[in-house]
C-alpha positions in Angstrom: -18.0 -15.4 5.5 -14.7 -14.6 7.2 -13.2 -18.0 6.2 -14.2 -17.5 2.6 -12.5 -14.1 2.7 -9.3 -15.7 4.0 -9.4 -18.5 1.5 -10.0 -16.0 -1.3 -7.1 -13.8 0.0 -4.7 -16.8 0.2 -5.7 -17.9 -3.3 -5.0 -14.4 -4.6 -1.5 -14.3 -3.0 -0.7 -17.7 -4.3 -1.9 -17.0 -7.8 0.0 -13.7 -8.0 3.2 -15.0 -6.7 3.1 -18.0 -8.9 2.2 -16.2 -12.1 5.1 -13.7 -12.0 2.7 -11.2 -10.4 1.2 -9.5 -13.5 0.1 -6.5 -11.5 3.7 -5.5 -10.7 3.0 -5.9 -6.9 5.3 -8.2 -5.1 4.0 -10.8 -2.7 4.7 -8.7 0.4 2.7 -5.8 -1.1 -0.2 -8.1 -2.0 -0.3 -9.5 1.5 -0.3 -6.0 3.0 -3.1 -4.9 0.6 -5.2 -8.0 1.6 -4.6 -7.4 5.3 -5.6 -3.7 5.0 -8.8 -4.5 3.0 -9.7 -7.2 5.7 -9.2 -4.5 8.4 -11.3 -2.0 6.4 -14.2 -4.5 6.2 -14.0 -5.4 9.9 -16.8 -4.4 12.2 -14.4 -3.7 15.1 -13.5 -0.3 16.5 -11.0 1.9 14.8 -8.4 1.3 17.6 -8.7 -2.5 17.3 -8.5 -2.2 13.5 -5.4 -0.1 13.7 -3.7 -2.4 16.1 -4.6 -5.4 13.9 -3.2 -3.5 10.9 0.0 -2.8 12.7 0.4 -6.4 13.8 -0.3 -7.5 10.1 2.3 -5.1 8.7 4.9 -6.5 11.1 3.9 -10.1 10.3 4.2 -9.6 6.5 7.6 -7.8 6.8 8.9 -10.5 9.1 7.7 -13.3 6.8 9.2 -11.6 3.8 12.5 -11.4 5.5 12.3 -14.9 6.9 11.7 -16.3 3.4 14.7 -14.4 2.0 16.9 -15.6 4.8 16.1 -19.2 4.1 16.6 -18.9 0.3 19.9 -17.1 0.8 20.9 -19.6 3.4 20.3 -22.4 0.9 22.5 -20.5 -1.6 25.2 -20.1 1.0 25.2 -23.9 1.8 25.7 -24.6 -1.9 28.0 -21.8 -3.1 30.1 -20.5 -0.2 33.8 -21.2 -0.3 34.3 -20.4 3.4 33.2 -23.2 5.8 32.0 -20.6 8.4 29.7 -18.9 5.7 28.3 -22.4 4.8 27.6 -23.1 8.5 25.9 -19.7 8.9 23.8 -20.4 5.8 22.7 -23.8 7.3 21.9 -22.0 10.6 19.8 -19.5 8.6 17.9 -22.3 6.9 17.2 -24.1 10.2 16.4 -21.2 12.4 14.4 -19.1 9.9 12.4 -22.1 8.6 11.4 -22.8 12.2 10.4 -19.1 12.7 8.6 -18.9 9.4 6.5 -22.0 10.3 5.7 -20.5 13.7 4.7 -17.2 12.2 2.6 -18.8 9.4 0.6 -20.8 12.0 0.1 -17.6 14.2 -0.9 -15.6 11.1 -3.4 -18.2 10.0 -4.8 -18.1 13.5 -5.1 -14.4 13.4 -6.5 -14.1 9.9 -3.3 -12.4 8.6 -2.2 -13.0 5.0 1.4 -13.6 4.6 3.5 -13.3 1.4 4.4 -16.6 -0.4 7.7 -15.3 -1.5 10.2 -12.6 -0.4 9.6 -9.0 -1.4 10.8 -8.0 -4.9 13.7 -6.0 -3.6 14.9 -9.1 -1.6 14.5 -11.2 -4.7 16.7 -8.8 -6.7 19.3 -8.9 -4.1 19.3 -12.7 -4.0 19.8 -12.8 -7.8 22.7 -10.4 -7.5 24.4 -12.5 -4.8 23.5 -15.8 -6.6 25.5 -14.6 -9.7 28.7 -14.4 -7.7 31.1 -17.3 -7.0 33.8 -18.1 -4.5 35.1 -15.4 -2.3 33.0 -12.8 -4.1 29.9 -14.8 -3.2 31.1 -15.1 0.5 31.7 -11.4 0.7 28.3 -10.4 -0.8 26.5 -12.9 1.3 28.1 -11.8 4.5 27.5 -8.1 3.7 23.8 -8.8 3.0 23.3 -10.9 6.1 25.0 -8.3 8.3 22.8 -5.5 6.9 19.7 -7.7 6.9 20.1 -8.9 10.5 20.6 -5.2 11.7 17.3 -4.4 10.0 15.7 -7.6 11.4 16.7 -6.8 15.0 15.4 -3.2 14.6 12.1 -4.4 13.1 11.5 -6.8 15.9 12.6 -4.3 18.7 10.3 -1.6 17.3 7.4 -4.2 16.8 7.9 -5.3 20.4 6.6 -1.8 21.4 3.9 -1.5 18.8 2.3 -4.9 18.3 -0.8 -5.4 20.4 -1.6 -9.0 20.1 -0.2 -11.0 23.0 0.7 -14.1 20.9 2.4 -12.0 18.4 4.4 -10.3 21.2 5.3 -13.7 22.5 6.6 -14.7 19.0 8.6 -11.5 18.9 10.1 -12.1 22.4 11.0 -15.6 21.4 12.5 -14.7 18.0 14.4 -11.5 18.9 17.2 -13.3 20.9 17.7 -15.6 18.0 18.1 -12.7 15.6 20.5 -11.0 18.0 22.6 -14.2 18.1 22.6 -14.3 14.3 23.8 -10.7 14.1 26.5 -11.4 16.6 27.6 -14.5 14.6 27.6 -12.7 11.2 29.5 -9.8 12.7 32.3 -12.1 13.8 32.4 -13.7 10.4 32.6 -10.2 8.8 35.5 -9.1 11.0 37.5 -12.0 9.7 36.8 -11.2 6.0 
């Protein structure tokens, strides 16, 4: 029964994200809703359900951000005029693709539905950045990466204290130093701009 619910939830997420999402919910919101409904139907205690919901919220937020980092990184590899920005974009694609795959496998194991695409607000930001060229693109990309990695580090630091699942905590502990390295790297690039 639980496997059917998971397959159903995954199908809904895929269908909504590939159809332009007619219900005006973005992929992250859809994943959050599915995770909440799965927790609501759980036969576990309220404390356990609340912990699972918190873990699922973190996972969906991290997945949405990771997907956006990869897409923006690909854009930077193609459009950046500064070699350092291109290199940073390549690092984003490599590191966040790896983290996304690890999170995806962990979420599947924990019956957590993840978004198939970045949140709507991130998609809009990607479109804005994509419309720029040359030095304007570089500046917009660097500013976005700087703001985004500050948010990412905060998200992971806070989740480190809230998340209950030991494997999810292990993922956080493994990923947080990488995010801090990214933040340090993009700060150095921003200082030279």
